C-alpha positions as CSV (number, residue, x, y, z in Angstrom):
1,X,17.2,-29.0,-53.4
2,X,19.9,-31.7,-53.4
3,X,23.3,-31.3,-51.8
4,X,26.5,-31.8,-53.9
5,X,27.5,-35.4,-54.6
6,X,30.9,-35.3,-52.8
7,X,30.6,-36.4,-49.2
8,X,33.0,-33.7,-47.9
9,X,31.2,-30.6,-49.0
10,X,28.0,-31.2,-47.0
11,X,29.6,-31.6,-43.6
12,X,32.1,-28.7,-44.3
13,X,29.2,-26.4,-45.2
14,X,27.3,-27.5,-42.0
15,X,30.4,-26.7,-39.9
16,X,30.8,-23.3,-41.5
17,X,27.1,-22.3,-41.2
18,X,26.9,-23.7,-37.6
19,X,30.0,-21.8,-36.5
20,X,28.7,-18.6,-38.1
21,X,25.3,-18.9,-36.4
22,X,27.0,-19.5,-33.0
23,X,29.4,-16.5,-33.5
24,X,26.4,-14.3,-33.9
25,X,26.0,-14.3,-30.1
26,X,29.5,-13.3,-28.9
27,X,29.8,-10.7,-31.7
28,X,26.4,-9.3,-30.7
29,X,25.2,-9.4,-34.3
30,X,21.8,-11.0,-33.7
31,X,19.8,-7.7,-34.1
32,X,21.6,-7.1,-37.4
33,X,20.9,-10.6,-38.7
34,X,17.2,-10.5,-37.8
35,X,16.8,-7.0,-39.2
36,X,18.5,-7.9,-42.4
37,X,16.5,-11.1,-42.9
38,X,13.2,-9.2,-42.1
39,X,14.0,-6.6,-44.8
40,X,15.1,-9.2,-47.3
41,X,11.9,-11.2,-46.8
42,X,9.6,-8.2,-46.9
43,X,11.3,-6.8,-50.1
44,X,11.1,-10.2,-51.9
45,X,7.5,-10.8,-50.9
46,X,6.4,-7.3,-52.1
47,X,8.6,-7.3,-55.2
48,X,6.9,-10.3,-56.8
49,X,3.6,-8.5,-57.7
50,X,5.4,-5.3,-58.6
51,X,7.7,-7.0,-61.0
52,X,4.7,-7.5,-63.4
53,X,4.7,-3.7,-63.8
54,X,8.4,-3.5,-64.7
55,X,10.0,-5.5,-67.5
56,X,13.6,-6.8,-67.6
57,X,16.5,-6.8,-65.2
58,X,16.5,-3.0,-64.9
59,X,12.8,-2.9,-64.0
60,X,13.4,-5.5,-61.3
61,X,16.2,-3.4,-59.8
62,X,14.0,-0.4,-59.9
63,X,11.1,-2.2,-58.2
64,X,13.3,-3.8,-55.6
65,X,15.2,-0.6,-54.9
66,X,12.0,1.4,-54.4
67,X,10.6,-1.3,-52.1
68,X,13.9,-1.5,-50.1
69,X,13.7,2.2,-49.4
70,X,10.0,2.0,-48.5
71,X,10.5,-1.0,-46.2
72,X,13.4,0.5,-44.4
73,X,11.5,3.8,-43.9
74,X,8.4,2.0,-42.6
75,X,10.4,-0.2,-40.2
76,X,12.3,2.9,-39.1
77,X,9.0,4.7,-38.4
78,X,7.7,1.7,-36.5
79,X,10.8,1.5,-34.3
80,X,10.7,5.3,-33.8
81,X,7.0,5.2,-32.9
82,X,7.5,2.5,-30.2
83,X,10.5,4.4,-28.8
84,X,8.5,7.7,-28.9
85,X,5.6,6.0,-27.0
86,X,7.9,4.9,-24.3
87,X,9.7,8.3,-24.1
88,X,6.4,10.0,-23.9
89,X,5.7,8.2,-20.7
90,X,9.2,8.8,-19.4
91,X,9.5,12.5,-20.4
92,X,6.7,13.5,-18.0
93,X,8.2,12.1,-14.8
94,X,5.5,13.8,-12.6
95,X,2.7,12.1,-14.5
96,X,4.5,8.8,-14.6
97,X,5.2,9.0,-10.9
98,X,1.6,9.8,-10.2
99,X,0.5,6.7,-12.2
100,X,3.0,4.5,-10.4
101,X,2.0,5.8,-7.0
102,X,-1.7,5.3,-7.8
103,X,-0.9,1.7,-8.8
104,X,1.0,1.2,-5.6
105,X,-1.7,2.7,-3.4
106,X,-4.4,0.5,-4.9
107,X,-2.2,-2.5,-4.7
108,X,-1.6,-1.7,-1.0
109,X,-5.3,-2.2,-0.4
110,X,-5.4,-5.5,-2.2
111,X,-2.2,-7.3,-1.1
112,X,-1.5,-9.0,2.2
113,X,0.2,-7.1,5.0
114,X,3.4,-9.1,4.6
115,X,3.8,-7.8,1.0
116,X,2.6,-4.3,1.7
117,X,5.7,-3.6,3.8
118,X,7.9,-3.9,0.7
119,X,6.0,-1.3,-1.2
120,X,7.2,2.4,-1.2
121,X,5.0,4.7,0.8
122,X,5.1,7.8,-1.4
123,X,6.7,9.5,-4.5
124,X,9.7,10.6,-2.5
125,X,10.5,7.0,-1.5
126,X,10.2,6.0,-5.2
127,X,12.6,8.8,-6.2
128,X,15.1,7.9,-3.4
129,X,15.0,4.2,-4.3
130,X,15.4,5.1,-8.0
131,X,18.3,7.5,-7.3
132,X,20.1,4.9,-5.1
133,X,19.6,2.3,-7.8
134,X,21.0,4.6,-10.6
135,X,24.0,5.6,-8.4
136,X,24.8,1.9,-7.7
137,X,24.4,0.9,-11.4
138,X,26.0,3.9,-13.2
139,X,28.6,1.7,-14.9
140,X,26.0,-0.8,-16.1
141,X,23.9,2.1,-17.5
142,X,26.8,3.5,-19.4
143,X,27.4,0.1,-20.9
144,X,23.7,-0.1,-21.7
145,X,23.8,3.3,-23.5
146,X,26.8,2.1,-25.6
147,X,25.0,-1.1,-26.2
148,X,21.8,0.7,-27.4
149,X,23.9,2.8,-29.8
150,X,25.6,-0.4,-31.1
151,X,22.3,-2.1,-31.5
152,X,20.8,0.8,-33.4
153,X,23.8,1.0,-35.8
154,X,23.9,-2.8,-36.4
155,X,20.2,-2.9,-37.0
156,X,20.5,-0.1,-39.6
157,X,23.4,-1.8,-41.3
158,X,21.6,-5.1,-41.2
159,X,18.5,-3.6,-42.9
160,X,20.7,-2.0,-45.6
161,X,22.5,-5.3,-46.2
162,X,19.2,-7.1,-46.4
163,X,18.0,-4.6,-49.0
164,X,21.3,-4.9,-51.0
165,X,21.1,-8.7,-51.0
166,X,17.5,-8.6,-52.2
167,X,18.7,-6.6,-55.2
168,X,20.9,-9.5,-56.3
169,X,19.7,-12.4,-58.4
170,X,20.4,-15.6,-56.6
171,X,21.8,-18.4,-58.8
172,X,20.8,-22.0,-58.5
173,X,23.0,-24.1,-56.2
174,X,24.0,-26.4,-59.1
175,X,25.5,-23.5,-61.0
176,X,28.0,-22.8,-58.2
177,X,31.2,-24.6,-57.1
178,X,30.4,-27.5,-54.8
179,X,31.1,-25.8,-51.4
180,X,29.4,-22.6,-52.5
181,X,26.4,-24.5,-53.6
182,X,26.2,-26.5,-50.4
183,X,26.5,-23.2,-48.4
184,X,23.7,-21.6,-50.4
185,X,21.4,-24.5,-49.8
186,X,21.9,-24.2,-46.0
187,X,21.5,-20.4,-46.1
188,X,18.2,-20.9,-48.0
189,X,17.0,-23.3,-45.4
190,X,17.9,-20.8,-42.6
191,X,16.0,-18.1,-44.4
192,X,13.0,-20.3,-44.9
193,X,13.1,-21.2,-41.1
194,X,13.2,-17.5,-40.3
195,X,10.2,-16.9,-42.6
196,X,8.2,-19.7,-41.2
197,X,8.7,-18.7,-37.5
198,X,8.9,-14.9,-37.6
199,X,6.0,-14.2,-39.9
200,X,3.8,-16.7,-38.2
201,X,4.6,-15.3,-34.8
202,X,4.0,-11.7,-36.0
203,X,0.5,-12.8,-37.1
204,X,-0.2,-14.4,-33.7
205,X,1.2,-11.4,-31.8
206,X,-0.9,-9.0,-33.9
207,X,-4.0,-11.1,-33.2
208,X,-3.2,-11.3,-29.5
209,X,-2.5,-7.6,-29.3
210,X,-5.8,-6.8,-31.1
211,X,-7.9,-8.9,-28.6
212,X,-6.0,-7.4,-25.7
213,X,-6.5,-3.9,-27.0
214,X,-10.2,-4.5,-27.4
215,X,-10.4,-5.7,-23.8
216,X,-8.3,-2.9,-22.3
217,X,-9.7,0.0,-24.3
218,X,-13.2,-1.3,-25.1
219,X,-14.5,-3.9,-22.7
220,X,-13.2,-2.6,-19.4
221,X,-14.3,1.0,-20.1
222,X,-17.9,-0.3,-20.5
223,X,-17.7,-1.3,-16.8
224,X,-16.2,2.1,-15.9
225,X,-12.8,0.5,-15.4
226,X,-9.8,2.4,-16.8
227,X,-6.5,0.7,-16.3
228,X,-3.4,3.0,-16.0
229,X,-0.6,2.6,-18.6
230,X,-3.0,1.1,-21.1
231,X,-0.9,2.1,-24.2
232,X,2.3,0.8,-22.6
233,X,0.6,-2.5,-21.8
234,X,-0.6,-2.9,-25.4
235,X,3.0,-2.2,-26.6
236,X,4.3,-4.8,-24.1
237,X,1.8,-7.3,-25.3
238,X,2.9,-6.9,-29.0
239,X,6.6,-7.0,-28.3
240,X,6.4,-9.9,-25.8
241,X,4.0,-11.7,-28.1
242,X,6.9,-12.0,-30.6
243,X,8.4,-14.6,-28.3
244,X,6.6,-18.0,-28.5
245,X,5.1,-19.3,-25.2
246,X,7.0,-17.1,-22.7
247,X,5.7,-13.9,-24.3
248,X,2.2,-14.6,-23.1
249,X,3.4,-15.0,-19.5
250,X,5.2,-11.7,-19.6
251,X,2.3,-9.7,-21.0
252,X,-0.3,-11.5,-18.8
253,X,1.7,-10.8,-15.7
254,X,2.0,-7.1,-16.5
255,X,-1.7,-6.8,-17.1
256,X,-2.6,-8.8,-14.0
257,X,-0.4,-6.7,-11.8
258,X,-1.8,-3.4,-13.1
259,X,-5.4,-4.9,-12.8
260,X,-4.6,-5.9,-9.2
261,X,-3.9,-2.2,-8.5
262,X,-7.6,-1.5,-9.3
263,X,-9.1,-4.4,-7.5
264,X,-8.8,-8.1,-7.1
265,X,-11.9,-8.6,-9.2
266,X,-10.6,-6.5,-12.1
267,X,-7.3,-8.6,-12.0
268,X,-9.2,-11.9,-11.9
269,X,-11.5,-10.7,-14.7
270,X,-8.5,-9.7,-16.8
271,X,-6.8,-13.0,-16.1
272,X,-9.9,-15.0,-17.1
273,X,-10.3,-13.0,-20.4
274,X,-6.6,-13.4,-21.1
275,X,-6.7,-17.2,-20.5
276,X,-9.6,-17.5,-23.0
277,X,-7.7,-15.5,-25.5
278,X,-4.5,-17.6,-25.1
279,X,-6.4,-20.8,-25.3
280,X,-7.5,-19.7,-28.7
281,X,-4.0,-18.5,-29.4
282,X,-2.4,-21.8,-28.4
283,X,-4.6,-23.5,-30.9
284,X,-3.5,-21.1,-33.6
285,X,0.1,-21.4,-32.4
286,X,-0.1,-25.1,-32.8
287,X,-1.7,-24.7,-36.3
288,X,0.6,-21.9,-37.5
289,X,4.0,-22.2,-35.9
290,X,3.9,-25.8,-35.0
291,X,2.5,-26.7,-38.4
292,X,5.3,-24.9,-40.1
293,X,8.1,-26.8,-38.3
294,X,6.2,-29.7,-36.9
295,X,7.1,-28.7,-33.3
296,X,5.1,-28.7,-30.1
297,X,5.0,-25.9,-27.6
298,X,7.1,-27.8,-25.1
299,X,9.8,-28.3,-27.7
300,X,10.1,-24.6,-28.3
301,X,10.0,-23.9,-24.6
302,X,12.8,-26.3,-23.8
303,X,15.0,-25.0,-26.6
304,X,14.3,-21.4,-25.4
305,X,15.3,-22.3,-21.9
306,X,18.6,-23.9,-23.1
307,X,19.4,-21.0,-25.4
308,X,18.6,-18.4,-22.7
309,X,20.9,-20.2,-20.3
310,X,23.7,-20.4,-22.9
311,X,23.4,-17.0,-24.6
312,X,21.1,-14.8,-22.5
313,X,18.2,-12.7,-23.9
314,X,19.7,-13.0,-27.4
315,X,19.5,-16.8,-27.2
316,X,15.9,-16.6,-26.0
317,X,15.0,-14.5,-29.1
318,X,16.9,-16.6,-31.6
319,X,15.9,-20.0,-30.2
320,X,12.7,-20.6,-32.3
321,X,14.4,-19.7,-35.6
322,X,17.5,-21.7,-34.8
323,X,15.4,-24.7,-33.8
324,X,13.3,-24.4,-36.9
325,X,16.5,-24.4,-39.0
326,X,18.0,-27.4,-37.2
327,X,14.8,-29.3,-37.8
328,X,14.8,-28.5,-41.5
329,X,18.4,-29.8,-41.7
330,X,17.5,-33.0,-39.9
331,X,14.5,-33.5,-42.1
332,X,16.6,-32.9,-45.3
333,X,18.9,-35.7,-44.1
334,X,15.9,-38.0,-43.4
335,X,16.8,-38.3,-39.7
336,X,13.5,-37.0,-38.3
């Protein structure tokens, strides 16, 4: 793809796209953007083999329309399933409190005395601490509830927009006016960056979650070790695994802490197993993600730290995609 000949259109399109991508953060539209891109990519990937069964433009619209409804429904079920799993743990507070107290009691036996003093003694202490925290953060929780509703609505709108855009036939950049053609080229590069990063990271996260699930639900029970909150830990592993580099630290820490509640040997065994898994995963990460955008793990980590400092959690999530897009633009200019 070649940019328009005039020297003004390329920098103008770069400014417009760059400003739009930065405005995503203050407008809190990142969930909508990522959801729309995910639906757009899934529909386009699945539509190619199906188009052979349907002839003509009307057949393509039918195939893409059916796939759009199917993809949105499946993604909705996935999100609802994850939410239902978390709510299943929370809706039975007595069972959840019992699990937490069991973890704390076993951790009390393993941790040094200096740290034990900071642990709650019983369920009542946990409830009192939770009640005090809720009372002191009621305004933040209200904002969190409004933010959750806003996120759900924007994700739904983003998925619908992604499906609608997938229905459209995209012209060649050369068929458009110069600025429109330059903008289309940059948007296509951003979509390609999203595809390279997200789908590669999903593969890695699924592989990591599979190995972790085998360990938690298969290997440990063979030694008569049954960690509490196993399903929740597997869900955390998958969700955290969608973040390159830091996702492993999050999931490993959670599993190690829960393993420590059983015994120090279980925790160390879990840590050793996870280290072996992630050594393999780092190799795959370098081959899959790094191979897609020619980036090393330290590059991604540095960009994620900068974006998190600038834009918070949203920046942490968006950093790999934005960095992949920036690298594709620099490569297109022959600068890297």
